[in-house]
C-alpha positions in Angstrom: -72.2 70.3 -109.1 -71.8 68.1 -106.1 -69.3 65.3 -106.5 -70.6 61.8 -105.2 -68.1 60.0 -103.1 -68.0 56.3 -103.4 -68.2 55.3 -99.7 -67.3 51.6 -100.4 -64.3 52.7 -102.4 -63.1 55.0 -99.6 -63.6 52.2 -97.0 -61.7 49.8 -99.2 -58.8 52.3 -99.4 -58.7 52.6 -95.7 -58.7 48.8 -95.2 -55.9 48.4 -97.7 -54.0 51.2 -96.0 -54.3 49.4 -92.6 -53.2 46.2 -94.0 -50.2 47.7 -95.7 -49.2 49.6 -92.5 -49.1 46.2 -90.6 -46.9 44.8 -93.4 -44.5 47.8 -93.3 -44.4 47.6 -89.5 -43.5 43.9 -89.6 -40.7 44.6 -92.2 -39.4 47.4 -90.1 -39.3 45.3 -86.9 -37.5 42.5 -88.7 -34.8 44.9 -90.0 -34.4 46.4 -86.5 -34.0 42.9 -85.0 -31.4 42.0 -87.7 -29.5 45.3 -87.0 -29.6 44.6 -83.3 -28.2 41.2 -83.8 -25.4 42.4 -85.9 -24.5 45.0 -83.2 -24.7 42.2 -80.5 -22.2 40.1 -82.4 -19.9 43.0 -83.1 -19.8 44.3 -79.5 -20.0 41.0 -77.7 -22.3 42.6 -75.1 -25.8 41.6 -74.0 -28.2 43.9 -72.2 -31.5 42.6 -71.0 -34.2 45.1 -70.0 -36.7 44.4 -67.2 -39.5 41.9 -68.1 -42.1 44.6 -67.9 -40.9 46.3 -71.1 -43.7 46.3 -73.6 -41.7 47.3 -76.7 -38.9 45.4 -78.5 -35.8 45.8 -76.5 -32.6 46.7 -78.5 -30.2 44.1 -76.8 -27.0 46.0 -77.7 -28.0 49.7 -77.9 -26.2 51.9 -80.3 -26.2 55.7 -80.6 -29.0 56.8 -82.9 -27.9 58.7 -86.0 -28.1 62.5 -85.5 -30.3 64.3 -88.0 -31.6 67.8 -88.7 -35.1 68.6 -90.0 -37.3 71.6 -89.8 -39.8 72.8 -87.2 -42.7 75.2 -87.1 -40.8 78.3 -88.0 -38.8 76.4 -90.6 -35.9 76.5 -88.2 -33.4 73.5 -88.2 -33.8 71.2 -85.3 -31.5 68.3 -84.6 -31.9 65.1 -82.6 -28.9 66.1 -80.5 -30.8 69.2 -79.3 -32.8 66.9 -77.0 -29.8 65.2 -75.3 -30.7 64.7 -71.7 -34.3 63.8 -72.5 -35.9 60.5 -73.5 -37.1 61.0 -77.2 -39.9 59.2 -78.8 -39.8 59.3 -82.6 -43.0 58.6 -84.6 -43.2 58.7 -88.4 -46.6 59.6 -90.0 -48.5 62.4 -91.8 -51.3 64.7 -91.1 -53.6 63.3 -93.8 -53.4 59.8 -92.3 -57.0 58.6 -91.7 -56.4 56.0 -88.9 -53.1 54.7 -87.5 -51.5 58.1 -87.0 -54.2 59.8 -85.0 -54.6 56.6 -83.0 -50.9 56.5 -82.2 -50.9 60.2 -81.2 -53.8 59.6 -78.8 -51.8 56.8 -77.1 -48.7 59.2 -76.9 -50.9 61.8 -75.3 -52.1 59.2 -72.7 -48.5 58.3 -72.1 -47.7 61.9 -71.1 -50.7 62.1 -68.8 -49.7 58.8 -67.1 -46.1 60.0 -66.6 -47.1 63.0 -64.6 -44.1 65.1 -63.5 -41.8 62.7 -65.4 -43.3 63.9 -68.7 -40.9 66.9 -68.5 -38.1 64.5 -69.2 -39.7 63.1 -72.4 -39.9 64.6 -75.9 -42.3 63.3 -78.5 -41.4 64.1 -82.1 -43.6 63.3 -85.1 -41.7 63.3 -88.4 -43.7 63.6 -91.5 -43.3 61.1 -94.3 -45.3 63.5 -96.5 -43.2 66.6 -97.0 -45.1 67.4 -100.1 -48.3 68.3 -98.1 -47.1 68.7 -94.6 -45.6 72.1 -94.1 -43.7 72.8 -90.9 -46.5 75.0 -89.6 -49.4 72.6 -90.5 -47.5 69.7 -88.9 -46.9 71.6 -85.7 -50.6 72.5 -85.6 -51.4 68.8 -85.9 -49.2 67.5 -83.1 -50.1 70.4 -80.8 -53.7 69.3 -81.0 -52.6 66.2 -79.0 -50.2 67.7 -76.6 -48.7 71.2 -76.4 -45.1 69.8 -75.9 -45.1 67.6 -79.0 -42.9 68.7 -81.8 -43.5 68.1 -85.6 -40.5 68.0 -88.0 -40.4 67.6 -91.7 -37.9 67.8 -94.5 -37.7 70.2 -97.4 -37.7 67.2 -99.7 -38.0 63.4 -99.7 -34.3 62.8 -99.6 -34.0 64.6 -96.2 -36.7 62.4 -94.8 -35.2 59.2 -96.2 -31.9 60.1 -94.5 -33.7 59.8 -91.2 -36.1 56.9 -91.8 -33.8 54.4 -93.5 -31.3 53.9 -90.5 -34.2 53.3 -88.2 -35.9 50.7 -90.4 -38.9 52.9 -91.2 -40.3 52.5 -94.7 -43.1 54.4 -96.5 -44.7 54.3 -99.9 -47.3 56.6 -101.6 -50.3 55.2 -103.4 -53.3 56.8 -104.9 -56.5 57.0 -102.9 -59.9 58.4 -104.0 -60.7 61.8 -105.2 -62.1 62.5 -101.8 -59.0 61.3 -99.8 -56.2 62.2 -102.1 -53.1 60.0 -102.1 -52.4 57.9 -99.0 -49.1 56.8 -97.6 -48.4 53.2 -96.3 -45.8 53.5 -93.7 -44.1 51.6 -90.8 -46.2 52.6 -87.7 -43.6 52.1 -85.0 -42.4 54.4 -82.2 -38.7 54.5 -81.6 -37.4 55.3 -78.0 -34.0 57.1 -77.7 -32.7 57.5 -74.2 -31.2 60.6 -72.7 -27.7 59.6 -73.8 -28.8 59.3 -77.4 -29.1 55.5 -77.6 -31.9 53.6 -79.3 -33.4 51.5 -76.6 -36.9 50.3 -77.6 -39.2 50.0 -80.5 -42.9 49.9 -80.0 -45.1 48.3 -82.7 -48.5 49.7 -83.4 -51.0 48.8 -80.7 -48.9 49.4 -77.5 -51.0 51.6 -75.2 -49.9 54.8 -73.7 -50.1 53.4 -70.2 -47.7 50.6 -71.2 -45.3 53.0 -72.7 -45.4 55.2 -69.6 -44.5 52.1 -67.5 -41.4 51.5 -69.6 -40.3 55.1 -69.7 -40.3 55.5 -66.0 -37.4 53.0 -65.9 -35.5 54.4 -69.0 -35.7 57.9 -67.6 -33.9 56.8 -64.5 -31.5 54.4 -66.2 
Protein backbone atom coordinates (compact mmCIF):
# COMPACT_ATOMS: atom_id res chain seq x y z
CA UNK A 1 0.00 0.00 0.00
CA UNK A 2 1.43 3.37 -1.02
CA UNK A 3 1.77 5.96 1.73
CA UNK A 4 0.51 9.42 0.78
CA UNK A 5 2.87 12.23 1.74
CA UNK A 6 1.31 15.47 2.94
CA UNK A 7 3.26 17.90 0.74
CA UNK A 8 2.02 20.93 2.62
CA UNK A 9 3.12 19.38 5.92
CA UNK A 10 6.59 18.62 4.57
CA UNK A 11 6.94 22.17 3.23
CA UNK A 12 5.79 23.57 6.56
CA UNK A 13 8.43 21.47 8.37
CA UNK A 14 11.11 22.81 6.04
CA UNK A 15 10.03 26.43 6.59
CA UNK A 16 10.03 25.96 10.36
CA UNK A 17 13.44 24.33 10.12
CA UNK A 18 14.85 27.31 8.19
CA UNK A 19 13.40 29.79 10.70
CA UNK A 20 14.81 27.82 13.61
CA UNK A 21 18.26 27.65 12.00
CA UNK A 22 18.27 31.44 11.67
CA UNK A 23 17.42 31.74 15.37
CA UNK A 24 20.15 29.29 16.40
CA UNK A 25 22.64 31.08 14.17
CA UNK A 26 21.81 34.41 15.80
CA UNK A 27 22.10 32.91 19.30
CA UNK A 28 25.45 31.35 18.44
CA UNK A 29 26.83 34.61 17.06
CA UNK A 30 25.70 36.54 20.14
CA UNK A 31 27.50 34.08 22.42
CA UNK A 32 30.65 34.23 20.29
CA UNK A 33 30.57 38.04 20.46
CA UNK A 34 30.21 37.90 24.25
CA UNK A 35 33.08 35.41 24.57
CA UNK A 36 35.23 37.55 22.29
CA UNK A 37 34.49 40.61 24.41
CA UNK A 38 35.44 38.78 27.60
CA UNK A 39 38.72 37.69 26.03
CA UNK A 40 39.38 41.26 24.90
CA UNK A 41 38.93 42.61 28.39
CA UNK A 42 41.05 39.82 29.89
CA UNK A 43 43.98 40.23 27.50
CA UNK A 44 43.82 43.97 26.95
CA UNK A 45 44.58 43.46 23.26
CA UNK A 46 42.74 44.59 20.17
CA UNK A 47 43.21 43.08 16.75
CA UNK A 48 41.37 44.46 13.76
CA UNK A 49 41.28 42.51 10.53
CA UNK A 50 41.27 44.12 7.13
CA UNK A 51 37.94 45.71 6.17
CA UNK A 52 37.33 43.21 3.40
CA UNK A 53 36.65 40.40 5.88
CA UNK A 54 33.14 39.09 5.31
CA UNK A 55 32.84 37.05 8.50
CA UNK A 56 32.63 38.18 12.11
CA UNK A 57 36.20 38.90 13.23
CA UNK A 58 37.25 37.54 16.62
CA UNK A 59 38.92 40.67 17.96
CA UNK A 60 41.09 38.90 20.54
CA UNK A 61 41.70 35.44 19.05
CA UNK A 62 42.10 32.58 21.51
CA UNK A 63 43.30 29.01 20.81
CA UNK A 64 40.41 26.79 19.77
CA UNK A 65 39.79 23.85 22.10
CA UNK A 66 41.32 20.67 20.77
CA UNK A 67 38.90 17.80 20.22
CA UNK A 68 38.96 14.21 18.99
CA UNK A 69 36.16 12.70 16.90
CA UNK A 70 35.97 9.88 14.37
CA UNK A 71 36.52 9.76 10.62
CA UNK A 72 35.55 7.42 7.79
CA UNK A 73 37.36 4.34 9.14
CA UNK A 74 36.23 5.14 12.69
CA UNK A 75 39.78 6.27 13.40
CA UNK A 76 40.23 9.09 15.93
CA UNK A 77 41.05 12.45 14.36
CA UNK A 78 41.95 15.54 16.39
CA UNK A 79 41.84 19.23 15.54
CA UNK A 80 45.55 19.52 16.33
CA UNK A 81 46.27 17.05 13.51
CA UNK A 82 45.65 19.92 11.09
CA UNK A 83 48.01 22.45 12.68
CA UNK A 84 49.70 24.33 9.85
CA UNK A 85 46.50 24.50 7.82
CA UNK A 86 43.56 26.88 8.03
CA UNK A 87 40.58 24.81 9.20
CA UNK A 88 36.92 25.57 8.50
CA UNK A 89 34.49 23.81 10.83
CA UNK A 90 30.87 23.37 9.86
CA UNK A 91 28.28 21.57 11.98
CA UNK A 92 25.38 19.88 10.20
CA UNK A 93 23.96 16.50 9.26
CA UNK A 94 23.47 14.45 6.12
CA UNK A 95 19.67 14.36 6.32
CA UNK A 96 19.50 18.18 6.38
CA UNK A 97 17.12 19.24 3.58
CA UNK A 98 18.32 22.78 2.89
CA UNK A 99 20.92 24.79 4.79
CA UNK A 100 23.61 22.09 5.01
CA UNK A 101 23.82 21.26 1.29
CA UNK A 102 23.67 24.97 0.47
CA UNK A 103 26.59 25.67 2.80
CA UNK A 104 28.61 22.76 1.42
CA UNK A 105 28.12 24.08 -2.11
CA UNK A 106 29.57 27.44 -1.04
CA UNK A 107 32.53 25.71 0.62
CA UNK A 108 33.12 23.81 -2.62
CA UNK A 109 33.09 27.11 -4.52
CA UNK A 110 35.52 28.56 -1.99
CA UNK A 111 38.01 25.78 -2.70
CA UNK A 112 37.71 26.36 -6.43
CA UNK A 113 38.29 30.10 -6.00
CA UNK A 114 41.36 29.52 -3.83
CA UNK A 115 43.17 27.62 -6.56
CA UNK A 116 46.60 26.48 -5.35
CA UNK A 117 45.94 28.05 -1.93
CA UNK A 118 43.28 25.38 -1.33
CA UNK A 119 46.01 22.93 -0.33
CA UNK A 120 46.50 25.05 2.80
CA UNK A 121 42.84 24.76 3.81
CA UNK A 122 40.95 21.89 5.42
CA UNK A 123 37.15 21.82 5.54
CA UNK A 124 35.67 19.60 8.26
CA UNK A 125 31.96 18.89 8.65
CA UNK A 126 31.03 17.64 12.11
CA UNK A 127 27.73 15.80 12.40
CA UNK A 128 25.17 16.89 14.99
CA UNK A 129 23.27 13.67 14.24
CA UNK A 130 25.52 10.83 15.47
CA UNK A 131 22.46 8.59 15.73
CA UNK A 132 22.08 8.42 11.93
CA UNK A 133 25.37 9.72 10.52
CA UNK A 134 27.94 6.94 10.63
CA UNK A 135 31.56 7.90 9.94
CA UNK A 136 31.36 6.17 6.55
CA UNK A 137 28.07 7.75 5.45
CA UNK A 138 29.22 11.19 6.57
CA UNK A 139 32.45 10.88 4.60
CA UNK A 140 30.51 9.81 1.51
CA UNK A 141 28.34 12.90 1.91
CA UNK A 142 31.16 15.45 2.22
CA UNK A 143 33.23 13.81 -0.54
CA UNK A 144 30.35 14.46 -2.91
CA UNK A 145 31.15 18.18 -2.59
CA UNK A 146 34.96 18.00 -2.59
CA UNK A 147 37.41 15.09 -2.32
CA UNK A 148 39.49 16.82 0.36
CA UNK A 149 36.58 17.48 2.73
CA UNK A 150 36.55 15.44 5.93
CA UNK A 151 33.50 14.32 7.90
CA UNK A 152 33.75 13.68 11.64
CA UNK A 153 31.21 12.40 14.12
CA UNK A 154 31.05 11.23 17.71
CA UNK A 155 30.12 7.85 19.11
CA UNK A 156 27.47 9.58 21.18
CA UNK A 157 25.89 12.98 21.70
CA UNK A 158 28.11 13.85 24.67
CA UNK A 159 31.20 13.68 22.44
CA UNK A 160 29.57 16.05 19.95
CA UNK A 161 28.43 18.47 22.66
CA UNK A 162 31.99 18.70 23.98
CA UNK A 163 32.94 20.22 20.61
CA UNK A 164 29.89 22.35 19.84
CA UNK A 165 29.42 24.07 23.19
CA UNK A 166 32.76 25.96 23.38
CA UNK A 167 32.18 27.26 19.83
CA UNK A 168 28.69 28.57 20.58
CA UNK A 169 27.03 26.01 18.31
CA UNK A 170 23.63 24.70 19.36
CA UNK A 171 21.31 22.08 17.96
CA UNK A 172 17.98 20.52 18.84
CA UNK A 173 16.09 17.57 17.43
CA UNK A 174 12.41 17.85 16.54
CA UNK A 175 10.00 15.53 14.83
CA UNK A 176 9.35 15.93 11.11
CA UNK A 177 6.97 13.94 8.95
CA UNK A 178 6.87 10.23 8.25
CA UNK A 179 8.60 11.03 4.97
CA UNK A 180 11.41 13.20 6.38
CA UNK A 181 11.99 11.56 9.75
CA UNK A 182 13.21 13.79 12.57
CA UNK A 183 14.93 17.07 11.72
CA UNK A 184 17.59 18.99 13.61
CA UNK A 185 17.59 22.75 14.08
CA UNK A 186 21.19 23.90 14.41
CA UNK A 187 23.49 26.88 14.30
CA UNK A 188 24.52 27.24 10.67
CA UNK A 189 27.84 29.05 11.09
CA UNK A 190 31.29 28.22 9.73
CA UNK A 191 34.19 28.70 12.15
CA UNK A 192 37.64 29.57 10.78
CA UNK A 193 40.68 28.39 12.76
CA UNK A 194 44.06 29.61 11.54
CA UNK A 195 47.22 27.55 11.02
CA UNK A 196 48.34 28.25 14.60
CA UNK A 197 45.07 26.93 16.05
CA UNK A 198 43.39 30.27 16.82
CA UNK A 199 39.71 30.97 16.15
CA UNK A 200 39.77 33.96 13.77
CA UNK A 201 36.44 34.30 11.97
CA UNK A 202 32.86 33.08 12.15
CA UNK A 203 30.71 33.11 9.02
CA UNK A 204 26.93 33.31 9.34
CA UNK A 205 24.80 31.43 6.84
CA UNK A 206 24.65 33.24 3.52
CA UNK A 207 28.31 34.24 3.07
CA UNK A 208 29.35 33.08 -0.39
CA UNK A 209 32.26 30.83 -1.24
CA UNK A 210 33.95 33.62 -3.17
CA UNK A 211 33.72 35.93 -0.15
CA UNK A 212 35.23 33.25 2.09
CA UNK A 213 38.06 32.69 -0.38
CA UNK A 214 38.89 36.41 -0.38
CA UNK A 215 39.22 36.34 3.41
CA UNK A 216 41.21 33.12 3.55
CA UNK A 217 43.88 34.38 1.17
CA UNK A 218 44.80 36.87 3.89
CA UNK A 219 44.51 34.44 6.83
CA UNK A 220 46.61 31.77 5.11
CA UNK A 221 49.49 34.23 4.84
CA UNK A 222 49.02 35.95 8.18
